[in-house]
N, CA, C and O of each residue as an XYZ file, in Angstrom:
452
protein
N      28.144     12.169    -63.020
C      28.584     12.219    -61.871
C      27.404     12.504    -60.969
O      27.513     12.424    -59.745
N      26.123     12.882    -61.654
C      25.038     13.414    -60.841
C      24.257     12.329    -60.189
O      23.745     12.345    -59.069
N      24.253     11.239    -61.218
C      23.550     10.106    -60.936
C      24.324      9.576    -59.496
O      23.546      9.355    -58.568
N      25.366      9.416    -59.302
C      26.255      9.102    -58.276
C      25.899     10.005    -57.000
O      25.796      9.423    -55.921
N      25.761     10.984    -57.040
C      25.036     12.213    -55.779
C      24.007     11.546    -55.582
O      23.905     10.914    -54.531
N      23.096     11.526    -56.444
C      21.906     11.138    -56.046
C      21.390      9.825    -55.233
O      20.487      9.829    -54.397
N      22.074      8.816    -55.612
C      22.363      7.452    -55.111
C      22.755      7.539    -53.454
O      22.188      7.077    -52.464
N      23.932      8.311    -53.614
C      24.375      8.445    -52.340
C      23.799      9.567    -51.033
O      24.291      9.690    -49.912
N      22.422     10.411    -51.710
C      21.919     10.865    -50.863
C      20.637     10.073    -50.230
O      20.264     10.008    -49.059
N      20.133      9.537    -51.330
C      19.166      8.347    -51.183
C      19.369      7.335    -50.317
O      18.520      6.820    -49.589
N      20.977      6.950    -50.446
C      21.528      5.780    -49.267
C      21.501      6.538    -47.902
O      20.953      5.898    -47.004
N      21.880      7.517    -47.631
C      22.271      8.570    -46.560
C      20.790      8.843    -46.131
O      20.725      8.754    -44.905
N      20.020      9.033    -46.486
C      18.374      9.478    -46.488
C      17.766      8.197    -45.383
O      17.422      8.208    -44.201
N      17.834      7.229    -46.350
C      17.448      5.794    -46.063
C      18.167      5.329    -44.418
O      17.501      5.010    -43.434
N      19.428      5.395    -44.482
C      20.043      5.291    -43.705
C      19.585      6.226    -41.800
O      19.598      5.796    -40.647
N      19.317      7.308    -42.289
C      18.976      8.043    -41.125
C      17.736      7.547    -40.968
O      17.513      7.117    -39.836
N      16.786      7.466    -41.811
C      15.343      7.160    -41.598
C      15.307      5.745    -40.519
O      14.889      5.786    -39.362
N      15.754      4.730    -41.092
C      16.407      3.508    -40.355
C      16.514      3.653    -39.273
O      15.739      3.112    -38.485
N      17.783      4.641    -38.783
C      18.014      4.725    -37.796
C      17.270      5.832    -36.458
O      17.523      5.803    -35.254
N      16.542      6.522    -37.024
C      15.560      7.100    -36.527
C      14.126      6.345    -35.907
O      13.418      6.636    -34.942
N      14.058      5.403    -36.776
C      13.069      4.446    -36.847
C      13.297      3.404    -35.459
O      12.527      3.350    -34.500
N      14.412      2.700    -35.612
C      15.142      1.933    -34.654
C      15.112      2.581    -33.246
O      14.593      1.964    -32.316
N      15.612      3.714    -33.080
C      15.497      4.604    -31.958
C      14.373      4.881    -31.327
O      14.487      4.996    -30.107
N      13.009      5.065    -31.912
C      11.923      5.280    -31.353
C      11.473      3.881    -31.051
O      10.951      3.621    -29.967
N      11.696      2.802    -32.153
C      10.784      1.578    -31.637
C      11.709      1.243    -30.174
O      11.105      0.669    -29.269
N      12.883      1.538    -30.009
C      13.705      1.034    -28.768
C      13.063      1.746    -27.565
O      12.887      1.186    -26.483
N      12.709      3.084    -27.845
C      12.467      4.091    -26.784
C      10.593      3.658    -26.245
O      10.130      3.831    -25.117
N       9.997      3.197    -27.225
C       8.616      2.644    -26.978
C       8.642      1.526    -26.372
O       7.896      1.378    -25.405
N       9.576      0.381    -26.827
C       9.381     -0.699    -26.026
C      10.133     -0.519    -24.653
O       9.927     -1.492    -23.927
N      10.827      0.300    -24.163
C      11.290      0.441    -22.807
C      10.437      0.885    -21.935
O      10.552      0.592    -20.745
N       9.497      1.626    -22.378
C       8.913      2.502    -21.622
C       8.037      1.794    -20.246
O       7.133      0.971    -20.390
N       8.373      2.149    -19.329
C       7.655      1.540    -18.156
C       6.367      2.393    -18.151
O       6.196      3.609    -18.076
N       5.409      1.209    -18.269
C       3.834      1.884    -17.958
C       3.238      1.367    -16.576
O       2.847      0.238    -16.280
N       3.286      2.486    -15.851
C       2.562      2.575    -14.627
C       1.243      1.727    -14.847
O       1.132      0.757    -14.097
N       0.408      1.905    -15.597
C      -1.010      1.047    -15.897
C      -0.766     -0.236    -15.702
O      -1.748     -0.806    -15.226
N       0.215     -0.971    -15.890
C       0.296     -2.373    -15.897
C       0.637     -3.072    -14.141
O       0.845     -4.251    -13.856
N       0.596     -1.921    -13.242
C       0.575     -2.026    -12.007
C      -0.651     -2.861    -11.263
O      -1.651     -2.168    -11.075
N      -0.736     -4.185    -10.827
C      -1.553     -4.531    -10.058
C      -1.597     -4.548     -8.675
O      -0.536     -4.695     -8.069
N      -2.795     -4.404     -7.976
C      -2.775     -3.854     -6.275
C      -3.575     -5.128     -5.895
O      -4.680     -5.451     -6.332
N      -2.683     -5.895     -4.853
C      -3.232     -6.789     -3.739
C      -3.421     -6.064     -2.568
O      -2.369     -5.563     -2.170
N      -4.425     -5.826     -1.855
C      -4.503     -5.713     -0.581
C      -5.562     -6.052      0.261
O      -6.611     -6.309     -0.328
N      -5.575     -6.122      1.451
C      -6.545     -6.749      2.164
C      -6.251     -6.720      3.861
O      -5.563     -5.851      4.395
N      -6.885     -7.798      4.559
C      -6.756     -8.091      6.126
C      -6.996     -9.383      6.097
O      -7.895    -10.062      5.601
N      -5.717     -9.698      6.920
C      -5.647    -11.149      7.404
C      -5.525    -11.484      8.920
O      -4.438    -11.484      9.498
N      -6.916    -11.821      9.634
C      -6.906    -11.826     10.671
C      -5.903    -12.977     11.613
O      -5.405    -13.997     11.136
N      -5.774    -12.543     12.952
C      -4.145    -13.443     13.106
C      -3.142    -13.772     12.813
O      -2.507    -14.770     13.155
N      -2.809    -12.675     11.907
C      -1.567    -12.977     10.742
C      -0.585    -11.728     11.195
O       0.476    -11.622     10.581
N      -0.887    -10.776     12.242
C      -0.125     -9.583     12.361
C       1.309    -10.040     12.423
O       1.715    -10.995     13.086
N       1.991     -9.292     11.697
C       3.813     -9.063     11.838
C       4.202    -10.271     11.207
O       5.408    -10.514     11.217
N       3.644    -10.865     10.806
C       4.143    -11.784      9.777
C       4.298    -11.553      8.306
O       3.622    -10.763      7.647
N       5.433    -12.463      7.775
C       5.615    -11.851      6.115
C       4.662    -12.756      5.182
O       4.278    -13.926      5.196
N       4.462    -11.545      4.307
C       3.276    -12.366      3.261
C       3.892    -12.088      2.129
O       4.445    -10.996      1.999
N       3.901    -13.107      1.038
C       4.680    -12.902     -0.418
C       3.858    -13.591     -1.463
O       3.230    -14.636     -1.293
N       3.930    -12.904     -2.538
C       2.959    -13.090     -3.733
C       4.496    -13.837     -4.888
O       5.621    -13.354     -5.011
N       3.960    -15.021     -5.500
C       4.696    -15.657     -6.178
C       4.050    -15.904     -7.400
O       2.866    -16.174     -7.601
N       5.169    -15.751     -8.347
C       4.358    -16.199     -9.574
C       4.307    -17.557    -10.142
O       5.364    -18.121     -9.858
N       3.652    -18.199    -10.714
C       3.680    -19.760    -10.705
C       4.241    -20.161    -12.460
O       3.694    -19.748    -13.482
N       5.097    -20.794    -12.406
C       5.310    -21.146    -14.143
C       5.200    -22.835    -14.036
O       5.150    -23.424    -12.955
N       5.177    -23.377    -15.106
C       5.246    -25.003    -15.089
C       6.535    -25.435    -14.541
O       7.544    -25.172    -15.196
N       6.667    -26.226    -13.137
C       7.793    -26.535    -12.688
C       8.886    -25.302    -11.813
O      10.006    -25.489    -11.338
N       8.196    -24.266    -11.836
C       8.753    -23.333    -10.951
C       7.878    -22.033    -10.623
O       6.968    -21.519    -11.274
N       8.448    -21.673     -9.407
C       7.704    -20.656     -8.766
C       8.910    -19.460     -8.483
O      10.067    -19.740     -8.172
N       8.454    -18.260     -8.636
C       9.377    -17.197     -8.281
C       8.683    -16.272     -7.390
O       7.528    -15.975     -7.696
N       9.168    -15.800     -6.401
C       8.924    -14.909     -5.278
C       9.059    -13.719     -6.286
O      10.073    -13.435     -6.923
N       7.809    -13.052     -6.315
C       7.853    -11.620     -7.001
C       7.621    -10.076     -6.206
O       7.746     -8.910     -6.582
N       7.153    -10.837     -4.705
C       7.314     -9.276     -3.509
C       7.077     -9.981     -2.576
O       6.787    -11.178     -2.557
N       7.241     -8.968     -1.437
C       7.042     -9.500     -0.015
C       6.461     -8.481      0.666
O       6.407     -7.454     -0.011
N       5.991     -8.383      1.795
C       5.510     -7.381      2.662
C       5.285     -7.867      3.882
O       5.049     -9.069      4.001
N       5.322     -6.927      5.130
C       5.092     -7.600      5.924
C       3.663     -6.993      6.513
O       3.358     -5.804      6.419
N       2.806     -8.052      7.161
C       1.661     -7.495      7.531
C       1.493     -6.831      8.887
O       1.856     -7.375      9.930
N       0.856     -5.477      8.820
C       0.680     -4.812      9.795
C       0.098     -5.213     11.128
O      -0.435     -6.321     11.186
N       0.133     -4.426     12.245
C      -0.538     -4.895     13.453
C      -1.766     -5.188     13.427
O      -2.192     -6.183     14.013
N      -2.598     -4.302     12.685
C      -3.910     -4.532     12.218
C      -4.290     -5.626     11.319
O      -5.479     -5.764     11.034
N      -3.278     -6.530     10.776
C      -3.356     -7.345     10.004
C      -3.735     -6.885      8.353
O      -4.207     -7.636      7.499
N      -3.439     -5.674      8.216
C      -3.384     -5.011      6.921
C      -2.403     -5.338      6.058
O      -1.313     -5.458      6.616
N      -2.400     -5.564      4.658
C      -1.297     -5.280      3.774
C      -1.511     -4.750      2.451
O      -2.674     -4.591      2.080
N      -0.691     -4.496      1.796
C      -0.715     -3.980      0.557
C       0.384     -4.606     -0.383
O       1.508     -4.453      0.096
N       0.368     -5.233     -1.527
C       1.293     -5.277     -2.687
C       1.112     -4.772     -3.940
O      -0.019     -4.967     -4.385
N       1.778     -4.255     -4.566
C       1.926     -3.985     -5.829
C       3.044     -4.617     -6.678
O       4.214     -4.799     -6.339
N       2.287     -4.997     -8.179
C       3.448     -5.790     -8.604
C       2.669     -5.500    -10.073
O       1.461     -5.444    -10.305
N       3.959     -5.319    -11.082
C       3.862     -5.318    -12.447
C       3.524     -6.433    -12.923
O       4.121     -7.474    -12.646
N       2.410     -6.356    -13.789
C       1.925     -7.517    -14.242
C       1.515     -7.187    -15.936
O       0.680     -6.353    -16.285
N       2.346     -8.085    -16.885
C       2.398     -7.858    -18.101
C       1.403     -8.257    -18.894
O       1.083     -7.644    -19.912
N       0.858     -9.286    -18.497
C      -0.315    -10.255    -19.171
C      -0.419    -11.326    -18.069
O       0.395    -11.652    -17.204
N      -2.020    -11.912    -18.433
C      -2.618    -12.637    -17.484
C      -1.878    -13.907    -16.823
O      -1.741    -14.922    -17.506
N      -1.414    -13.861    -15.540
C      -0.588    -14.922    -14.904
C      -1.171    -15.036    -13.851
O      -1.850    -14.248    -13.192
N      -0.696    -16.702    -13.625
C      -1.221    -17.188    -12.247
C       0.304    -16.796    -11.116
O       1.517    -16.824    -11.319
N      -0.582    -16.438     -9.878
C       0.258    -16.436     -8.761
C      -0.319    -16.938     -7.776
O      -1.497    -17.291     -7.837
N       0.515    -17.070     -6.554
C      -0.032    -17.436     -5.150
C       0.269    -16.753     -4.393
O       1.428    -16.363     -4.534
N      -0.506    -16.175     -3.155
C      -0.411    -15.431     -2.096
C       0.179    -16.185     -1.154
O      -0.382    -17.281     -1.187
N       1.198    -16.169     -0.151
C       1.443    -17.179      0.562
C       1.965    -16.288      1.853
O       2.705    -15.311      1.969
N       1.181    -17.146      2.797
C       1.439    -16.743      4.082
C       2.532    -17.673      4.754
O       3.571    -17.270      5.278
N       2.093    -19.058      4.640
C       3.046    -20.221      5.082
C       2.676    -21.380      4.082
O       1.819    -21.392      3.198
N       3.622    -22.407      4.500
C       2.964    -23.663      3.460
C       2.066    -24.185      3.735
O       1.990    -25.257      3.134
N       0.707    -23.870      4.820
C      -0.560    -24.027      4.818
C      -1.526    -23.209      4.750
O      -2.667    -23.577      5.030
N      -1.241    -21.930      4.360
C      -1.838    -20.658      3.823
C      -1.416    -20.272      2.717
O      -0.310    -19.779      2.494
N      -2.361    -20.495      1.883
C      -1.715    -20.039      0.451
C      -3.400    -19.808     -0.268
O      -4.368    -20.466      0.110
N      -3.452    -18.865     -1.227
C      -4.380    -18.701     -2.036
C      -3.984    -18.301     -3.388
O      -3.060    -17.498     -3.515
N      -4.620    -18.803     -4.466
C      -3.992    -19.482     -5.797
C      -4.838    -18.082     -6.278
O      -5.957    -17.843     -5.825
N      -4.200    -17.247     -7.191
C      -4.972    -15.914     -8.058
C      -4.500    -15.902     -9.281
O      -3.361    -16.294     -9.533
N      -5.368    -15.426    -10.228
C      -4.934    -15.074    -11.564
C      -4.973    -13.765    -11.618
O      -6.046    -13.262    -11.287
N      -4.196    -13.122    -11.909
C      -4.115    -11.919    -12.184
C      -3.859    -10.949    -13.345
O      -2.787    -11.021    -13.945
N      -4.908     -9.929    -13.737
C      -4.689     -9.182    -14.846
C      -3.878     -8.282    -14.565
O      -3.446     -8.068    -13.433
N      -3.541     -7.553    -15.755
C      -2.633     -5.989    -15.817
C      -3.972     -5.098    -15.369
O      -5.090     -5.175    -15.879
N      -3.545     -4.220    -14.260
C      -4.374     -3.026    -13.676
C      -5.302     -3.578    -12.930
O      -6.350     -2.938    -12.838
N      -5.230     -4.558    -12.381
C      -6.226     -5.476    -11.604
C      -5.889     -4.776    -10.137
O      -4.771     -4.532     -9.684
N      -7.256     -4.508     -9.493
C      -7.123     -4.242     -7.681
C      -8.054     -5.504     -7.245
O      -9.152     -5.760     -7.738
N      -7.397     -6.238     -6.226
C      -7.816     -7.631     -5.572
C      -7.854     -7.237     -4.269
O      -6.806     -6.842     -3.758
N      -8.916     -7.269     -3.597
C      -9.072     -7.207     -2.156
C      -9.378     -8.290     -1.672
O     -10.420     -8.804     -2.079
N      -8.492     -9.062     -0.545
C      -8.847     -9.958      0.355
C      -8.846     -9.984      1.705
O      -7.847     -9.655      2.346
N      -9.890    -10.350      2.227
C     -10.092    -10.729      3.782
C     -10.217    -12.036      4.178
O     -11.017    -12.748      3.570
N      -9.547    -12.499      5.123
C      -9.348    -13.729      5.559
C      -8.925    -13.797      6.785
O      -8.537    -12.791      7.379
N      -8.946    -15.196      7.417
C      -8.683    -15.338      9.020
C      -7.708    -16.684      8.944
O      -7.248    -17.173      9.976
């Protein structure tokens, strides 16, 4: 009978350890790390009050990830979360596009006309 109790205790102990490990792994994987925020800022002359967007580029697919309005002084600032090196394009309109390869935590400054 004692052997049965030890096996049962060992089983419960392993089950508790597994549960705690799973919860800790889940908590770490869901952590929003603000250090992955990249910042794109700058000034675009002759583009006051227009909308500027940043798009992530995938093979055969483009996803708009952020938009901002350019100020009366022509200034803008966009913050985006980047998990890995990715290709983006900064788009004012179909004729005014800047292609970017953005790394996590990168600060990019753009001055254009």
